[in-house]
Predicted model as a PDB file, atoms N, CA, C, CB and O in Angstrom, pLDDT in the B-factor column:
MODEL        1                                                                  
ATOM      1  N   MET A   1     151.716 114.937  87.369  1.00 39.00           N  
ATOM      2  CA  MET A   1     151.791 113.494  87.196  1.00 39.00           C  
ATOM      3  C   MET A   1     150.645 113.066  86.286  1.00 39.00           C  
ATOM      4  CB  MET A   1     151.731 112.750  88.573  1.00 39.00           C  
ATOM      5  O   MET A   1     149.506 113.464  86.528  1.00 39.00           O  
ATOM      6  N   PRO A   2     150.902 112.267  85.245  1.00 48.00           N  
ATOM      7  CA  PRO A   2     149.822 111.776  84.385  1.00 48.00           C  
ATOM      8  C   PRO A   2     148.842 110.950  85.185  1.00 48.00           C  
ATOM      9  CB  PRO A   2     150.382 110.948  83.226  1.00 48.00           C  
ATOM     10  O   PRO A   2     149.223 110.248  86.122  1.00 48.00           O  
ATOM     11  N   GLU A   3     147.564 111.037  84.809  1.00 43.00           N  
ATOM     12  CA  GLU A   3     146.527 110.340  85.568  1.00 43.00           C  
ATOM     13  C   GLU A   3     146.721 108.845  85.604  1.00 43.00           C  
ATOM     14  CB  GLU A   3     145.186 110.645  84.999  1.00 43.00           C  
ATOM     15  O   GLU A   3     146.420 108.215  86.618  1.00 43.00           O  
ATOM     16  N   GLU A   4     147.227 108.237  84.503  1.00 42.00           N  
ATOM     17  CA  GLU A   4     147.348 106.791  84.506  1.00 42.00           C  
ATOM     18  C   GLU A   4     148.378 106.296  85.508  1.00 42.00           C  
ATOM     19  CB  GLU A   4     147.702 106.306  83.135  1.00 42.00           C  
ATOM     20  O   GLU A   4     148.293 105.156  85.964  1.00 42.00           O  
ATOM     21  N   THR A   5     149.367 107.147  85.864  1.00 47.00           N  
ATOM     22  CA  THR A   5     150.319 106.721  86.872  1.00 47.00           C  
ATOM     23  C   THR A   5     149.704 106.781  88.262  1.00 47.00           C  
ATOM     24  CB  THR A   5     151.572 107.578  86.812  1.00 47.00           C  
ATOM     25  O   THR A   5     150.203 106.136  89.184  1.00 47.00           O  
ATOM     26  N   ALA A   6     148.621 107.548  88.428  1.00 53.00           N  
ATOM     27  CA  ALA A   6     147.940 107.619  89.707  1.00 53.00           C  
ATOM     28  C   ALA A   6     147.123 106.349  89.970  1.00 53.00           C  
ATOM     29  CB  ALA A   6     147.038 108.850  89.755  1.00 53.00           C  
ATOM     30  O   ALA A   6     146.762 106.076  91.114  1.00 53.00           O  
ATOM     31  N   LEU A   7     146.831 105.579  88.928  1.00 71.00           N  
ATOM     32  CA  LEU A   7     146.092 104.325  89.071  1.00 71.00           C  
ATOM     33  C   LEU A   7     147.103 103.189  88.979  1.00 71.00           C  
ATOM     34  CB  LEU A   7     144.964 104.182  87.973  1.00 71.00           C  
ATOM     35  O   LEU A   7     147.577 102.862  87.892  1.00 71.00           O  
ATOM     36  N   ASP A   8     147.430 102.594  90.108  1.00 76.00           N  
ATOM     37  CA  ASP A   8     148.449 101.544  90.055  1.00 76.00           C  
ATOM     38  C   ASP A   8     147.906 100.260  89.444  1.00 76.00           C  
ATOM     39  CB  ASP A   8     148.986 101.262  91.449  1.00 76.00           C  
ATOM     40  O   ASP A   8     146.696 100.087  89.303  1.00 76.00           O  
ATOM     41  N   ALA A   9     148.812  99.369  89.088  1.00 80.00           N  
ATOM     42  CA  ALA A   9     148.457  98.137  88.389  1.00 80.00           C  
ATOM     43  C   ALA A   9     147.500  97.267  89.204  1.00 80.00           C  
ATOM     44  CB  ALA A   9     149.712  97.348  88.058  1.00 80.00           C  
ATOM     45  O   ALA A   9     146.624  96.615  88.635  1.00 80.00           O  
ATOM     46  N   THR A  10     147.655  97.251  90.515  1.00 85.00           N  
ATOM     47  CA  THR A  10     146.770  96.444  91.356  1.00 85.00           C  
ATOM     48  C   THR A  10     145.340  96.969  91.279  1.00 85.00           C  
ATOM     49  CB  THR A  10     147.261  96.444  92.818  1.00 85.00           C  
ATOM     50  O   THR A  10     144.395  96.195  91.124  1.00 85.00           O  
ATOM     51  N   LEU A  11     145.188  98.291  91.388  1.00 85.00           N  
ATOM     52  CA  LEU A  11     143.856  98.872  91.298  1.00 85.00           C  
ATOM     53  C   LEU A  11     143.244  98.601  89.930  1.00 85.00           C  
ATOM     54  CB  LEU A  11     143.909 100.379  91.568  1.00 85.00           C  
ATOM     55  O   LEU A  11     142.077  98.220  89.837  1.00 85.00           O  
ATOM     56  N   LEU A  12     144.016  98.793  88.875  1.00 84.00           N  
ATOM     57  CA  LEU A  12     143.502  98.553  87.528  1.00 84.00           C  
ATOM     58  C   LEU A  12     143.038  97.114  87.346  1.00 84.00           C  
ATOM     59  CB  LEU A  12     144.566  98.885  86.494  1.00 84.00           C  
ATOM     60  O   LEU A  12     142.037  96.866  86.674  1.00 84.00           O  
ATOM     61  N   SER A  13     143.747  96.175  87.933  1.00 87.00           N  
ATOM     62  CA  SER A  13     143.368  94.768  87.785  1.00 87.00           C  
ATOM     63  C   SER A  13     142.075  94.435  88.533  1.00 87.00           C  
ATOM     64  CB  SER A  13     144.494  93.872  88.283  1.00 87.00           C  
ATOM     65  O   SER A  13     141.423  93.436  88.230  1.00 87.00           O  
ATOM     66  N   LEU A  14     141.709  95.259  89.496  1.00 92.00           N  
ATOM     67  CA  LEU A  14     140.498  95.019  90.285  1.00 92.00           C  
ATOM     68  C   LEU A  14     139.255  95.710  89.720  1.00 92.00           C  
ATOM     69  CB  LEU A  14     140.722  95.479  91.701  1.00 92.00           C  
ATOM     70  O   LEU A  14     138.130  95.329  90.041  1.00 92.00           O  
ATOM     71  N   LEU A  15     139.460  96.718  88.884  1.00 94.00           N  
ATOM     72  CA  LEU A  15     138.326  97.478  88.363  1.00 94.00           C  
ATOM     73  C   LEU A  15     137.535  96.666  87.344  1.00 94.00           C  
ATOM     74  CB  LEU A  15     138.808  98.781  87.730  1.00 94.00           C  
ATOM     75  O   LEU A  15     138.097  95.893  86.568  1.00 94.00           O  
ATOM     76  N   ALA A  16     136.220  96.859  87.365  1.00 96.00           N  
ATOM     77  CA  ALA A  16     135.335  96.173  86.413  1.00 96.00           C  
ATOM     78  C   ALA A  16     134.218  97.133  86.028  1.00 96.00           C  
ATOM     79  CB  ALA A  16     134.748  94.843  87.023  1.00 96.00           C  
ATOM     80  O   ALA A  16     133.873  98.044  86.780  1.00 96.00           O  
ATOM     81  N   CYS A  17     133.671  96.914  84.861  1.00 97.00           N  
ATOM     82  CA  CYS A  17     132.550  97.716  84.393  1.00 97.00           C  
ATOM     83  C   CYS A  17     131.348  97.458  85.312  1.00 97.00           C  
ATOM     84  CB  CYS A  17     132.205  97.383  82.900  1.00 97.00           C  
ATOM     85  O   CYS A  17     131.019  96.304  85.586  1.00 97.00           O  
ATOM     86  N   PRO A  18     130.701  98.511  85.783  1.00 97.00           N  
ATOM     87  CA  PRO A  18     129.544  98.297  86.658  1.00 97.00           C  
ATOM     88  C   PRO A  18     128.336  97.722  85.917  1.00 97.00           C  
ATOM     89  CB  PRO A  18     129.154  99.602  87.317  1.00 97.00           C  
ATOM     90  O   PRO A  18     127.404  97.217  86.543  1.00 97.00           O  
ATOM     91  N   GLN A  19     128.352  97.798  84.597  1.00 97.00           N  
ATOM     92  CA  GLN A  19     127.207  97.314  83.827  1.00 97.00           C  
ATOM     93  C   GLN A  19     127.323  95.827  83.506  1.00 97.00           C  
ATOM     94  CB  GLN A  19     127.071  98.109  82.539  1.00 97.00           C  
ATOM     95  O   GLN A  19     126.389  95.070  83.772  1.00 97.00           O  
ATOM     96  N   ASP A  20     128.458  95.388  82.935  1.00 97.00           N  
ATOM     97  CA  ASP A  20     128.582  93.966  82.571  1.00 97.00           C  
ATOM     98  C   ASP A  20     129.603  93.209  83.422  1.00 97.00           C  
ATOM     99  CB  ASP A  20     128.966  93.846  81.111  1.00 97.00           C  
ATOM    100  O   ASP A  20     129.827  92.017  83.211  1.00 97.00           O  
ATOM    101  N   LYS A  21     130.214  93.892  84.374  1.00 96.00           N  
ATOM    102  CA  LYS A  21     131.172  93.299  85.331  1.00 96.00           C  
ATOM    103  C   LYS A  21     132.456  92.777  84.676  1.00 96.00           C  
ATOM    104  CB  LYS A  21     130.504  92.164  86.076  1.00 96.00           C  
ATOM    105  O   LYS A  21     133.220  92.050  85.311  1.00 96.00           O  
ATOM    106  N   GLY A  22     132.694  93.141  83.420  1.00 95.00           N  
ATOM    107  CA  GLY A  22     133.895  92.705  82.709  1.00 95.00           C  
ATOM    108  C   GLY A  22     135.048  93.673  82.897  1.00 95.00           C  
ATOM    109  O   GLY A  22     134.876  94.750  83.468  1.00 95.00           O  
ATOM    110  N   PRO A  23     136.238  93.283  82.410  1.00 93.00           N  
ATOM    111  CA  PRO A  23     137.432  94.122  82.559  1.00 93.00           C  
ATOM    112  C   PRO A  23     137.343  95.386  81.702  1.00 93.00           C  
ATOM    113  CB  PRO A  23     138.686  93.327  82.186  1.00 93.00           C  
ATOM    114  O   PRO A  23     136.626  95.439  80.703  1.00 93.00           O  
ATOM    115  N   LEU A  24     138.093  96.392  82.126  1.00 94.00           N  
ATOM    116  CA  LEU A  24     138.146  97.667  81.427  1.00 94.00           C  
ATOM    117  C   LEU A  24     139.545  97.896  80.877  1.00 94.00           C  
ATOM    118  CB  LEU A  24     137.735  98.821  82.362  1.00 94.00           C  
ATOM    119  O   LEU A  24     140.518  97.323  81.369  1.00 94.00           O  
ATOM    120  N   LEU A  25     139.640  98.735  79.855  1.00 92.00           N  
ATOM    121  CA  LEU A  25     140.914  99.119  79.273  1.00 92.00           C  
ATOM    122  C   LEU A  25     141.227 100.551  79.688  1.00 92.00           C  
ATOM    123  CB  LEU A  25     140.890  98.977  77.724  1.00 92.00           C  
ATOM    124  O   LEU A  25     140.341 101.405  79.710  1.00 92.00           O  
ATOM    125  N   LEU A  26     142.483 100.809  80.015  1.00 92.00           N  
ATOM    126  CA  LEU A  26     142.922 102.167  80.296  1.00 92.00           C  
ATOM    127  C   LEU A  26     143.387 102.770  78.982  1.00 92.00           C  
ATOM    128  CB  LEU A  26     144.059 102.202  81.379  1.00 92.00           C  
ATOM    129  O   LEU A  26     144.313 102.252  78.358  1.00 92.00           O  
ATOM    130  N   VAL A  27     142.753 103.862  78.552  1.00 92.00           N  
ATOM    131  CA  VAL A  27     143.066 104.497  77.267  1.00 92.00           C  
ATOM    132  C   VAL A  27     143.261 105.996  77.480  1.00 92.00           C  
ATOM    133  CB  VAL A  27     141.937 104.233  76.221  1.00 92.00           C  
ATOM    134  O   VAL A  27     142.885 106.551  78.513  1.00 92.00           O  
ATOM    135  N   ARG A  28     143.870 106.647  76.457  1.00 90.00           N  
ATOM    136  CA  ARG A  28     144.055 108.097  76.471  1.00 90.00           C  
ATOM    137  C   ARG A  28     143.300 108.706  75.299  1.00 90.00           C  
ATOM    138  CB  ARG A  28     145.563 108.471  76.409  1.00 90.00           C  
ATOM    139  O   ARG A  28     143.306 108.174  74.189  1.00 90.00           O  
ATOM    140  N   ALA A  29     142.654 109.825  75.568  1.00 89.00           N  
ATOM    141  CA  ALA A  29     141.938 110.553  74.514  1.00 89.00           C  
ATOM    142  C   ALA A  29     141.927 112.022  74.886  1.00 89.00           C  
ATOM    143  CB  ALA A  29     140.476 110.011  74.321  1.00 89.00           C  
ATOM    144  O   ALA A  29     141.538 112.391  75.994  1.00 89.00           O  
ATOM    145  N   GLY A  30     142.358 112.858  73.952  1.00 88.00           N  
ATOM    146  CA  GLY A  30     142.336 114.289  74.196  1.00 88.00           C  
ATOM    147  C   GLY A  30     143.142 114.712  75.407  1.00 88.00           C  
ATOM    148  O   GLY A  30     142.777 115.669  76.089  1.00 88.00           O  
ATOM    149  N   GLY A  31     144.239 114.010  75.688  1.00 90.00           N  
ATOM    150  CA  GLY A  31     145.093 114.363  76.814  1.00 90.00           C  
ATOM    151  C   GLY A  31     144.598 113.887  78.165  1.00 90.00           C  
ATOM    152  O   GLY A  31     145.170 114.246  79.194  1.00 90.00           O  
ATOM    153  N   GLU A  32     143.536 113.078  78.179  1.00 91.00           N  
ATOM    154  CA  GLU A  32     143.041 112.564  79.459  1.00 91.00           C  
ATOM    155  C   GLU A  32     142.986 111.040  79.437  1.00 91.00           C  
ATOM    156  CB  GLU A  32     141.646 113.143  79.774  1.00 91.00           C  
ATOM    157  O   GLU A  32     142.890 110.422  78.376  1.00 91.00           O  
ATOM    158  N   SER A  33     143.049 110.454  80.612  1.00 91.00           N  
ATOM    159  CA  SER A  33     142.926 109.007  80.746  1.00 91.00           C  
ATOM    160  C   SER A  33     141.466 108.649  80.967  1.00 91.00           C  
ATOM    161  CB  SER A  33     143.803 108.477  81.908  1.00 91.00           C  
ATOM    162  O   SER A  33     140.728 109.366  81.643  1.00 91.00           O  
ATOM    163  N   LEU A  34     141.064 107.523  80.383  1.00 94.00           N  
ATOM    164  CA  LEU A  34     139.694 107.033  80.485  1.00 94.00           C  
ATOM    165  C   LEU A  34     139.721 105.532  80.682  1.00 94.00           C  
ATOM    166  CB  LEU A  34     138.868 107.408  79.231  1.00 94.00           C  
ATOM    167  O   LEU A  34     140.711 104.878  80.353  1.00 94.00           O  
ATOM    168  N   LEU A  35     138.654 104.985  81.212  1.00 96.00           N  
ATOM    169  CA  LEU A  35     138.477 103.546  81.284  1.00 96.00           C  
ATOM    170  C   LEU A  35     137.437 103.166  80.243  1.00 96.00           C  
ATOM    171  CB  LEU A  35     138.051 103.084  82.720  1.00 96.00           C  
ATOM    172  O   LEU A  35     136.365 103.765  80.172  1.00 96.00           O  
ATOM    173  N   TYR A  36     137.768 102.158  79.432  1.00 96.00           N  
ATOM    174  CA  TYR A  36     136.928 101.813  78.288  1.00 96.00           C  
ATOM    175  C   TYR A  36     136.483 100.366  78.340  1.00 96.00           C  
ATOM    176  CB  TYR A  36     137.666 102.077  76.992  1.00 96.00           C  
ATOM    177  O   TYR A  36     137.280  99.464  78.595  1.00 96.00           O  
ATOM    178  N   ASN A  37     135.185 100.155  78.091  1.00 97.00           N  
ATOM    179  CA  ASN A  37     134.615  98.820  77.962  1.00 97.00           C  
ATOM    180  C   ASN A  37     134.362  98.583  76.474  1.00 97.00           C  
ATOM    181  CB  ASN A  37     133.288  98.664  78.812  1.00 97.00           C  
ATOM    182  O   ASN A  37     133.394  99.110  75.926  1.00 97.00           O  
ATOM    183  N   PRO A  38     135.221  97.795  75.806  1.00 96.00           N  
ATOM    184  CA  PRO A  38     135.046  97.580  74.373  1.00 96.00           C  
ATOM    185  C   PRO A  38     133.844  96.708  74.024  1.00 96.00           C  
ATOM    186  CB  PRO A  38     136.283  96.962  73.809  1.00 96.00           C  
ATOM    187  O   PRO A  38     133.365  96.754  72.891  1.00 96.00           O  
ATOM    188  N   ARG A  39     133.351  95.922  74.962  1.00 97.00           N  
ATOM    189  CA  ARG A  39     132.199  95.061  74.693  1.00 97.00           C  
ATOM    190  C   ARG A  39     130.922  95.891  74.542  1.00 97.00           C  
ATOM    191  CB  ARG A  39     132.028  94.024  75.821  1.00 97.00           C  
ATOM    192  O   ARG A  39     130.102  95.623  73.664  1.00 97.00           O  
ATOM    193  N   LEU A  40     130.760  96.891  75.394  1.00 98.00           N  
ATOM    194  CA  LEU A  40     129.583  97.757  75.360  1.00 98.00           C  
ATOM    195  C   LEU A  40     129.871  99.083  74.672  1.00 98.00           C  
ATOM    196  CB  LEU A  40     129.080  98.009  76.768  1.00 98.00           C  
ATOM    197  O   LEU A  40     128.960  99.880  74.444  1.00 98.00           O  
ATOM    198  N   ARG A  41     131.143  99.321  74.339  1.00 97.00           N  
ATOM    199  CA  ARG A  41     131.591 100.591  73.730  1.00 97.00           C  
ATOM    200  C   ARG A  41     131.199 101.778  74.599  1.00 97.00           C  
ATOM    201  CB  ARG A  41     130.994 100.759  72.314  1.00 97.00           C  
ATOM    202  O   ARG A  41     130.617 102.755  74.127  1.00 97.00           O  
ATOM    203  N   ARG A  42     131.536 101.666  75.891  1.00 98.00           N  
ATOM    204  CA  ARG A  42     131.245 102.716  76.869  1.00 98.00           C  
ATOM    205  C   ARG A  42     132.549 103.197  77.495  1.00 98.00           C  
ATOM    206  CB  ARG A  42     130.265 102.202  77.967  1.00 98.00           C  
ATOM    207  O   ARG A  42     133.453 102.403  77.757  1.00 98.00           O  
ATOM    208  N   VAL A  43     132.639 104.505  77.731  1.00 97.00           N  
ATOM    209  CA  VAL A  43     133.810 105.139  78.324  1.00 97.00           C  
ATOM    210  C   VAL A  43     133.430 105.696  79.690  1.00 97.00           C  
ATOM    211  CB  VAL A  43     134.369 106.261  77.400  1.00 97.00           C  
ATOM    212  O   VAL A  43     132.409 106.366  79.849  1.00 97.00           O  
ATOM    213  N   TYR A  44     134.281 105.401  80.672  1.00 97.00           N  
ATOM    214  CA  TYR A  44     134.109 105.923  82.028  1.00 97.00           C  
ATOM    215  C   TYR A  44     135.218 106.936  82.296  1.00 97.00           C  
ATOM    216  CB  TYR A  44     134.131 104.769  83.092  1.00 97.00           C  
ATOM    217  O   TYR A  44     136.382 106.667  81.999  1.00 97.00           O  
ATOM    218  N   PRO A  45     134.873 108.099  82.855  1.00 96.00           N  
ATOM    219  CA  PRO A  45     135.896 109.114  83.115  1.00 96.00           C  
ATOM    220  C   PRO A  45     136.764 108.773  84.321  1.00 96.00           C  
ATOM    221  CB  PRO A  45     135.243 110.462  83.327  1.00 96.00           C  
ATOM    222  O   PRO A  45     136.387 107.983  85.186  1.00 96.00           O  
ATOM    223  N   ILE A  46     137.937 109.396  84.345  1.00 95.00           N  
ATOM    224  CA  ILE A  46     138.811 109.383  85.511  1.00 95.00           C  
ATOM    225  C   ILE A  46     138.978 110.844  85.897  1.00 95.00           C  
ATOM    226  CB  ILE A  46     140.212 108.667  85.220  1.00 95.00           C  
ATOM    227  O   ILE A  46     139.539 111.630  85.133  1.00 95.00           O  
ATOM    228  N   GLU A  47     138.499 111.206  87.066  1.00 93.00           N  
ATOM    229  CA  GLU A  47     138.543 112.593  87.515  1.00 93.00           C  
ATOM    230  C   GLU A  47     139.490 112.729  88.693  1.00 93.00           C  
ATOM    231  CB  GLU A  47     137.140 113.089  87.896  1.00 93.00           C  
ATOM    232  O   GLU A  47     139.300 112.100  89.734  1.00 93.00           O  
ATOM    233  N   ASN A  48     140.520 113.562  88.518  1.00 90.00           N  
ATOM    234  CA  ASN A  48     141.537 113.772  89.555  1.00 90.00           C  
ATOM    235  C   ASN A  48     142.153 112.456  90.010  1.00 90.00           C  
ATOM    236  CB  ASN A  48     140.930 114.501  90.753  1.00 90.00           C  
ATOM    237  O   ASN A  48     142.426 112.266  91.195  1.00 90.00           O  
ATOM    238  N   GLY A  49     142.369 111.547  89.058  1.00 88.00           N  
ATOM    239  CA  GLY A  49     142.994 110.264  89.363  1.00 88.00           C  
ATOM    240  C   GLY A  49     142.053 109.229  89.950  1.00 88.00           C  
ATOM    241  O   GLY A  49     142.493 108.146  90.338  1.00 88.00           O  
ATOM    242  N   ILE A  50     140.763 109.541  90.024  1.00 91.00           N  
ATOM    243  CA  ILE A  50     139.782 108.628  90.620  1.00 91.00           C  
ATOM    244  C   ILE A  50     138.818 108.146  89.539  1.00 91.00           C  
ATOM    245  CB  ILE A  50     139.003 109.324  91.779  1.00 91.00           C  
ATOM    246  O   ILE A  50     138.138 108.964  88.918  1.00 91.00           O  
ATOM    247  N   PRO A  51     138.744 106.823  89.298  1.00 94.00           N  
ATOM    248  CA  PRO A  51     137.800 106.300  88.317  1.00 94.00           C  
ATOM    249  C   PRO A  51     136.354 106.570  88.749  1.00 94.00           C  
ATOM    250  CB  PRO A  51     138.022 104.792  88.115  1.00 94.00           C  
ATOM    251  O   PRO A  51     135.989 106.339  89.902  1.00 94.00           O  
ATOM    252  N   VAL A  52     135.548 107.055  87.823  1.00 96.00           N  
ATOM    253  CA  VAL A  52     134.130 107.316  88.090  1.00 96.00           C  
ATOM    254  C   VAL A  52     133.351 106.199  87.396  1.00 96.00           C  
ATOM    255  CB  VAL A  52     133.678 108.764  87.577  1.00 96.00           C  
ATOM    256  O   VAL A  52     132.985 106.315  86.226  1.00 96.00           O  
ATOM    257  N   LEU A  53     133.108 105.125  88.129  1.00 97.00           N  
ATOM    258  CA  LEU A  53     132.468 103.939  87.559  1.00 97.00           C  
ATOM    259  C   LEU A  53     130.972 103.926  87.849  1.00 97.00           C  
ATOM    260  CB  LEU A  53     133.118 102.667  88.107  1.00 97.00           C  
ATOM    261  O   LEU A  53     130.445 103.003  88.471  1.00 97.00           O  
ATOM    262  N   LEU A  54     130.314 104.963  87.386  1.00 97.00           N  
ATOM    263  CA  LEU A  54     128.867 105.081  87.507  1.00 97.00           C  
ATOM    264  C   LEU A  54     128.274 104.967  86.110  1.00 97.00           C  
ATOM    265  CB  LEU A  54     128.454 106.430  88.193  1.00 97.00           C  
ATOM    266  O   LEU A  54     128.715 105.649  85.186  1.00 97.00           O  
ATOM    267  N   ILE A  55     127.280 104.108  85.959  1.00 97.00           N  
ATOM    268  CA  ILE A  55     126.673 103.889  84.650  1.00 97.00           C  
ATOM    269  C   ILE A  55     126.166 105.207  84.053  1.00 97.00           C  
ATOM    270  CB  ILE A  55     125.520 102.877  84.761  1.00 97.00           C  
ATOM    271  O   ILE A  55     126.298 105.431  82.850  1.00 97.00           O  
ATOM    272  N   ASP A  56     125.595 106.067  84.877  1.00 97.00           N  
ATOM    273  CA  ASP A  56     125.062 107.339  84.386  1.00 97.00           C  
ATOM    274  C   ASP A  56     126.150 108.316  83.950  1.00 97.00           C  
ATOM    275  CB  ASP A  56     124.217 107.980  85.453  1.00 97.00           C  
ATOM    276  O   ASP A  56     125.861 109.256  83.209  1.00 97.00           O  
ATOM    277  N   GLU A  57     127.389 108.118  84.386  1.00 96.00           N  
ATOM    278  CA  GLU A  57     128.493 109.005  84.017  1.00 96.00           C  
ATOM    279  C   GLU A  57     129.224 108.520  82.761  1.00 96.00           C  
ATOM    280  CB  GLU A  57     129.478 109.119  85.176  1.00 96.00           C  
ATOM    281  O   GLU A  57     130.022 109.266  82.193  1.00 96.00           O  
ATOM    282  N   ALA A  58     128.969 107.299  82.326  1.00 97.00           N  
ATOM    283  CA  ALA A  58     129.630 106.748  81.139  1.00 97.00           C  
ATOM    284  C   ALA A  58     129.000 107.334  79.884  1.00 97.00           C  
ATOM    285  CB  ALA A  58     129.537 105.200  81.119  1.00 97.00           C  
ATOM    286  O   ALA A  58     127.866 107.812  79.895  1.00 97.00           O  
ATOM    287  N   ARG A  59     129.775 107.284  78.796  1.00 97.00           N  
ATOM    288  CA  ARG A  59     129.239 107.736  77.511  1.00 97.00           C  
ATOM    289  C   ARG A  59     129.538 106.692  76.450  1.00 97.00           C  
ATOM    290  CB  ARG A  59     129.835 109.113  77.108  1.00 97.00           C  
ATOM    291  O   ARG A  59     130.477 105.907  76.585  1.00 97.00           O  
ATOM    292  N   ASP A  60     128.739 106.686  75.397  1.00 97.00           N  
ATOM    293  CA  ASP A  60     128.961 105.788  74.267  1.00 97.00           C  
ATOM    294  C   ASP A  60     130.095 106.338  73.398  1.00 97.00           C  
ATOM    295  CB  ASP A  60     127.658 105.615  73.430  1.00 97.00           C  
ATOM    296  O   ASP A  60     130.379 107.535  73.418  1.00 97.00           O  
ATOM    297  N   THR A  61     130.735 105.453  72.642  1.00 95.00           N  
ATOM    298  CA  THR A  61     131.800 105.868  71.734  1.00 95.00           C  
ATOM    299  C   THR A  61     131.349 105.753  70.287  1.00 95.00           C  
ATOM    300  CB  THR A  61     133.061 105.028  71.964  1.00 95.00           C  
ATOM    301  O   THR A  61     130.383 105.060  69.967  1.00 95.00           O  
ATOM    302  N   THR A  62     132.075 106.451  69.422  1.00 95.00           N  
ATOM    303  CA  THR A  62     131.848 106.335  67.986  1.00 95.00           C  
ATOM    304  C   THR A  62     132.667 105.147  67.474  1.00 95.00           C  
ATOM    305  CB  THR A  62     132.235 107.664  67.234  1.00 95.00           C  
ATOM    306  O   THR A  62     133.499 104.606  68.201  1.00 95.00           O  
ATOM    307  N   ASP A  63     132.431 104.745  66.230  1.00 95.00           N  
ATOM    308  CA  ASP A  63     133.236 103.677  65.629  1.00 95.00           C  
ATOM    309  C   ASP A  63     134.710 104.059  65.583  1.00 95.00           C  
ATOM    310  CB  ASP A  63     132.733 103.359  64.215  1.00 95.00           C  
ATOM    311  O   ASP A  63     135.573 103.219  65.837  1.00 95.00           O  
ATOM    312  N   ALA A  64     135.011 105.323  65.261  1.00 94.00           N  
ATOM    313  CA  ALA A  64     136.404 105.782  65.184  1.00 94.00           C  
ATOM    314  C   ALA A  64     137.071 105.733  66.557  1.00 94.00           C  
ATOM    315  CB  ALA A  64     136.470 107.214  64.616  1.00 94.00           C  
ATOM    316  O   ALA A  64     138.225 105.319  66.668  1.00 94.00           O  
ATOM    317  N   GLU A  65     136.355 106.153  67.604  1.00 94.00           N  
ATOM    318  CA  GLU A  65     136.909 106.080  68.965  1.00 94.00           C  
ATOM    319  C   GLU A  65     137.160 104.635  69.360  1.00 94.00           C  
ATOM    320  CB  GLU A  65     135.959 106.749  69.980  1.00 94.00           C  
ATOM    321  O   GLU A  65     138.200 104.322  69.941  1.00 94.00           O  
ATOM    322  N   HIS A  66     136.224 103.754  69.054  1.00 95.00           N  
ATOM    323  CA  HIS A  66     136.386 102.337  69.386  1.00 95.00           C  
ATOM    324  C   HIS A  66     137.661 101.780  68.747  1.00 95.00           C  
ATOM    325  CB  HIS A  66     135.154 101.526  68.920  1.00 95.00           C  
ATOM    326  O   HIS A  66     138.441 101.101  69.414  1.00 95.00           O  
ATOM    327  N   GLU A  67     137.871 102.060  67.478  1.00 94.00           N  
ATOM    328  CA  GLU A  67     139.077 101.587  66.786  1.00 94.00           C  
ATOM    329  C   GLU A  67     140.341 102.150  67.431  1.00 94.00           C  
ATOM    330  CB  GLU A  67     139.030 101.978  65.300  1.00 94.00           C  
ATOM    331  O   GLU A  67     141.314 101.425  67.637  1.00 94.00           O  
ATOM    332  N   ALA A  68     140.323 103.444  67.749  1.00 93.00           N  
ATOM    333  CA  ALA A  68     141.479 104.076  68.374  1.00 93.00           C  
ATOM    334  C   ALA A  68     141.745 103.486  69.761  1.00 93.00           C  
ATOM    335  CB  ALA A  68     141.265 105.593  68.473  1.00 93.00           C  
ATOM    336  O   ALA A  68     142.889 103.182  70.099  1.00 93.00           O  
ATOM    337  N   PHE A  69     140.694 103.325  70.558  1.00 93.00           N  
ATOM    338  CA  PHE A  69     140.859 102.814  71.911  1.00 93.00           C  
ATOM    339  C   PHE A  69     141.342 101.375  71.944  1.00 93.00           C  
ATOM    340  CB  PHE A  69     139.566 102.924  72.656  1.00 93.00           C  
ATOM    341  O   PHE A  69     142.213 101.036  72.745  1.00 93.00           O  
ATOM    342  N   THR A  70     140.800 100.533  71.099  1.00 91.00           N  
ATOM    343  CA  THR A  70     141.215  99.128  71.113  1.00 91.00           C  
ATOM    344  C   THR A  70     142.607  98.970  70.535  1.00 91.00           C  
ATOM    345  CB  THR A  70     140.225  98.265  70.331  1.00 91.00           C  
ATOM    346  O   THR A  70     143.273  97.971  70.808  1.00 91.00           O  
ATOM    347  N   GLY A  71     143.067  99.936  69.739  1.00 87.00           N  
ATOM    348  CA  GLY A  71     144.408  99.877  69.178  1.00 87.00           C  
ATOM    349  C   GLY A  71     145.489 100.364  70.112  1.00 87.00           C  
ATOM    350  O   GLY A  71     146.659 100.047  69.898  1.00 87.00           O  
ATOM    351  N   GLN A  72     145.147 101.124  71.145  1.00 75.00           N  
ATOM    352  CA  GLN A  72     146.162 101.724  72.011  1.00 75.00           C  
ATOM    353  C   GLN A  72     145.980 101.419  73.486  1.00 75.00           C  
ATOM    354  CB  GLN A  72     146.166 103.195  71.821  1.00 75.00           C  
ATOM    355  O   GLN A  72     146.627 102.049  74.323  1.00 75.00           O  
ATOM    356  N   HIS A  73     145.132 100.487  73.825  1.00 61.00           N  
ATOM    357  CA  HIS A  73     144.774 100.253  75.240  1.00 61.00           C  
ATOM    358  C   HIS A  73     145.910  99.658  76.058  1.00 61.00           C  
ATOM    359  CB  HIS A  73     143.578  99.335  75.322  1.00 61.00           C  
ATOM    360  O   HIS A  73     146.873  99.091  75.543  1.00 61.00           O  
ATOM    361  N   THR A  74     145.738  99.822  77.361  1.00 56.00           N  
ATOM    362  CA  THR A  74     146.504  99.131  78.391  1.00 56.00           C  
ATOM    363  C   THR A  74     145.488  98.338  79.172  1.00 56.00           C  
ATOM    364  CB  THR A  74     147.326 100.126  79.316  1.00 56.00           C  
ATOM    365  O   THR A  74     144.512  98.918  79.648  1.00 56.00           O  
ATOM    366  N   SER A  75     145.666  97.052  79.329  1.00 55.00           N  
ATOM    367  CA  SER A  75     144.675  96.237  80.040  1.00 55.00           C  
ATOM    368  C   SER A  75     144.508  96.706  81.462  1.00 55.00           C  
ATOM    369  CB  SER A  75     145.071  94.770  80.025  1.00 55.00           C  
ATOM    370  O   SER A  75     145.480  97.017  82.149  1.00 55.00           O  
ATOM    371  N   ALA A  76     143.281  96.752  81.892  1.00 55.00           N  
ATOM    372  CA  ALA A  76     142.987  97.119  83.273  1.00 55.00           C  
ATOM    373  C   ALA A  76     142.745  95.863  84.079  1.00 55.00           C  
ATOM    374  CB  ALA A  76     141.767  98.062  83.355  1.00 55.00           C  
ATOM    375  O   ALA A  76     142.478  95.940  85.278  1.00 55.00           O  
TER     376      ALA A  76                                                      
ENDMDL                                                                          
END                                                                             
């Protein structure tokens, strides 16, 4: 089962970035689902269908990743 189907719409609507408390985007990169904050350009992993919303686990994105993510997102 794809990871994004493991995160239902209700859960996605409740998730927020732990850093700025804003909404996240559900995106795909390299065959995996990620949660993306376009305001801070930070990516949070989803491991085994569970969002890892820890500031220390997030990573910064490149300009190319930002463009790709904002072009293909699903609102969280």
